[in-house]
N, C-alpha and C positions, 0 to 999 in steps of 0.2 A: 393482537398479540396478548398472551396471557398476562404478562407484566414485564417490567424492565429487568426482572431477574432472569429471564430466559437466557441461557448461556450462549454467548456469541464468540466467534473467532474471526479475526481480521488478518488477511494476508497482504493487503495492498494499501499502504499509507506512507506518505513522504514526510520526513522529519520536519523540515522547515515549513511544509504545508500544513502542519497542525497548529501553528501559532494563531491563537484567537485574537481578535481585534483589541480587546482590553489588555491582553498580554503584550501585544505589539506596541501599543501606546506606552505601556510601562517601560519596556525596554528602550523605546525611542527617547523617552524623557531621561532615562538613565545615561544614555550615551550622547545626548545633545542633538537629537534629530527631530525635525518637525515632519510628521507623516499625516497630519490632519487631512491633507488633500485626498488620501486614499480611503478615508473613513466616511461613510454615508451618514446622513442625519439620524438614521435609525440604529447606528452603531455597527453596521455590517460593512464588510469591504465593498468599495465602490468600483465596480468595473462592468462593462457591457459586452465588449468583444473579446475574442481569444487573445489578441495582442494586448488589450487592456489587462486581462488576467495575468499574462506573463509579466507585464510591467509592475503590477501591484505585488505579485509574488516576489519579484526581485527586490522591491523596496522593503518588504517584510523580512526577507532573508538578510538584508543588509544590517538590520538592527540587532540580529543575533550575533554577538561579537566576542563573547568570552565563554570559557568552559562553564561558568556559573549560569550564563544565559541558557546554554544547552540543557543543563540539568533542570533549570526552572521550566522550560517549555515541555520537556519530556514528562516531568512529574505532573504538570498541569494537564497535559493531554490524557495521560492514563488515569488520573483521578476522575476526570469526566467520563472516560470510556468505561471504567470499572463500575461507575454508578448506573450505567446502562446495560450491565450484564456481561461485559467483555471478560473472558477468562484466558484468552491467548491472543497475542498480537505479534505481527512481524512488521518491523519498521524499515523502510527503505532509506539508506543513508548514502551520502556522497562525500568523498574526501575533499572535493574541490572547494566548497565554500569555507569550511573551517581553515583550510590551508591558506585561502585568500585573505583571511583576517588574522593570520599569524598563529593559528592553533595547529600544533603538530598532530599527525595521525595518532601517535601514541597517547597524547593527552586527550584528544577527542574521544578515543575509545575507552580510556580509563574513566572518563566522565560518564559516558553512556552506560558502561557496564555497572558503575556504581549506582546510576539512576535506575537501571533495570533491577538490580538487587533490591533497591529500596521500594520500587513499585511492587515487586513480588511480595516483599515482607509486609507492606502496608495494605495492599489491595488484592493480593492473591492473583495478579495477572502475570502470566509467564510471557516474557518478551524475547524475541530473537531478532537479529539484524541481517539485512540483505544489502551488501555493498554494491553500489550501482555505477556502471559506466554511463556517462551522459553522452548520448549519441552525437549531438550536434557540436560537442566540444572537440571532436575529431579523433583521429587514430592515435596520435602521440599521447594525448591525455588518457586514452583507453589503455595504452601500454603501461602507463604509470599505475593505473588502478589494478591492472592484471598483476603487476609486480607486487603491489601491496597484498593482494589476495594470495599470491603464491609464497611470498617471503615473510610476510608479517601477519600471520593468522592471529586473530584475537578471540578471546572468549566471547561466546554468544553470536559471533559472526558465523552464520551457517549457510549463507547463500550468496550468490553473485547474480546480478541482473543488469539489464540495460533499459534506459528510459530516454526521453528526449524527443526531438523533432523527427518524426518518421519519414519526412521528406528528404532528410540528409543522410547520405551513406546507405549502404545495404547491410542487412543482417550478416551476410557472408563476410563483410569486412572486419567483423569482430569475432570471428571464430577462434582466433588465437586467445582472446581474453577468456572465453568460456572454457577452452581447453586448459588454460592455466588454473581457472577456478576449480574445475573438476579434479585436476591434479592435486589440488590442495584440500580435497575432500568436501568442497562446497557443492550444494545443489543449485539449480539454475532456473531462472525465470526471465521472461523478456516481454517488454511492452510491444504489442502488435495488435493490428485489427481494431484500432481506435479511429484515428483520422485516415489512416491507410486502409485499403480493402482487405478482403480475405486472403489474398496472396501473401500479404505480410505475415499472417499467422502461420501459413504453411512454411514460409521461408524461415521463420523463427524456430520451427520444429525441425525442419530438414537441415538447415545450415548450423544452427546453434545447439541443437539437441535440447532445447528448453523443456524442462519438466512441467512447467506451468506457463501460462500466458497472462500477462497483465492486460486487462480489458478483454480483447479478443472477440468483442461482440459482433464485429463485422463478419465473423465466421458464419453467422446465421444466413448469409447470402449465398452460401455454397454448400449444397447437400452432401457432396463428397467429403468436404472438409469436416463437416459435422460428424460424419461417420468415422473419419480418421481420429478426431479428438476423443470420441467415445471409445473406440477400440483401443487406443493407446492410453486411455485413462488420464488425459491431460486436463488438469483443472484450470478453468478460467477465473481470473480474479476480477469479478464483475463489479463495476462502480456506477450504479444507475444514476444518481444525482449528478455526478461529474459528467456523465455522457449527455444528459439532457442540457445541463448548463453550457456545455461546449458544442452543442449541436450535433453530436454523434447519433442521438435519438431525438425525434421531434418532441415527444412528450413522455412522461413517466408511464402512461397507460400503454403506449406503443413501443416501449423499450423492448429490446431483444431478449430479455430475461426469460419470458415464457417460452419463446421459440427454442431457446437453448436447452431449457429443462425438458421440454417435450421431446427433443431429439436425444435425450439421455446423456448430454454432455455434462460432466461434473462442473459445478459452479460454486463459488463462494461469494459472499456479499461484503463490500468494502466501501470505505468513505473517501479514499484517495487523498484529497487536500480539503478536509471537511469544512473549516470555516470559510474557505473561498467559495465553496459550492453550497453553503448555507445548510449544512447537514451534519450528521454524526452517525456513528455506527448503529445506534438505536433507531434512528430515523430510517436508515437503509433497510433494516429488517421490517420495520413497520410498513414502509412503502411496498415491499414485496408481498406483504399480507393484504394490504388495502387494494392494490392495483393489479396483482398477479395471482391472486387466489391462494396464496401459501397459508396453510394452517400452521398452528404451533408445531405440530409433528413435522411438517415440511421444513420449517425453519430450523428445527433441531437437526434434521437430516442435512441441511446446508452447513450447519456448524460441524457436524461429523465429517462431511466431505472436506471442509477446510482443514480440519485436524489431520485427516488422512494424507492431505497434500502438504502439510506443514513441514518446514525445514527444522525439525527438532529431534531430539533423542526420544527413544521409545518410552522412557520413564516419564518424561514430561507429557507426552501424548496420552499415556495411560492415566496419568493424574487428571488431565482435563476430561477424558472420557468418563472417569469415575464420577466427576462433578456432574456431568450431564446425566448419567444414570440416576444419581440421587435426585436431581431436579425432576426428571421424568416420573419417578416413583411418587414424588410429592404432588406434582401438578397435572400429569397426564394419565395417571392410573384410573 
C-alpha cells in the first residue's frame, strides 16, 4: 500500500466491538470490574473458539456503562482509524445494551451524535449510524427496535440492519422491521452468508430487500447468486480477518475476496470487531494488497465502491470523493 494515508471507508463495524483491550481495562477499573481473565499475556483479548469470542465480547460490553464511556470508546476508535486513513465510517449500534445498563435511547444517541460531531471536527472522519436488530434476541425485541426506527429518528441514524446468530429465526421473520425502517427513510443492510450458506444471502435480498449484505462471502459458493448480486449492485461488507478468525475462511490467502471481485460483485473492506480479531481498517486494506493482489488503484476503487453504497447524504459522499480525487492526483498520477 502506498501509505497509511490511502483514503479508506468502512461500512461494517460494531460499536461495542471496537473497544481495545487497554480501554476495556481502564473502564473495568473505573467501574470496579476485574476482567484480567480475558486479557492474554501479550495484551490481546484471550479467546480460542467462537463461543469464547462471544463470552469475551459480552464481558467487554458489560464494562461500557455510562454515556461518558460510550463517548470515550467512540473517540478512541475513530482517532486510531483516522490515523490509518479512514475518511468515512458507519457504526452498527444496538439500543439493547445501553438500555440494559440504564441509558435511554435519547441519551445514547445524544452522546453518539456529539461524539460523531467531535470526530468529524478533530479528525475529518464522517460517521453515520446503522441501528441494528439483534436476531437471536427474538421478535419482540425486534419490534421495539423497529418502533425506535419509525418513531424516534435521530440525526446521523441513516440505516437499519440485522445481526446476530444466523441459526435463529429466518430473515422473513423480520420483514416488518425493515418495512418500518424504510418507511422512516432508512436504508437497509443484513448480516448473511457468514456462518450460514449462500441461501441466507438470497433470503436477505428477497425477503428483507437489503441494499447491502454484511459479510456475504458464502455467496462465492453459488454462481447464480453472484450474478444476482452483480446485476442488482448489492455491495458486500467484507471482513476478511473476522472471517478467518471465526473459521468462515480457512486462511487469508484462500479468503473469498478474490472470487467475489473476479465475479464483479461490489465489495467493501471492513474490520467488524477489530481488536477481537486482531486487526484494524488499515490492516484489512493491507491484507487485500498482500494476499489478493490489490494495487493502490484497486484499493481506491474499493473505497469508492463503499462510498457509492454508503448510507449518507450526497454532500457527504461528494466531500469524501473529492478527498480521494486529491489523494489520487498526489500519489497515483
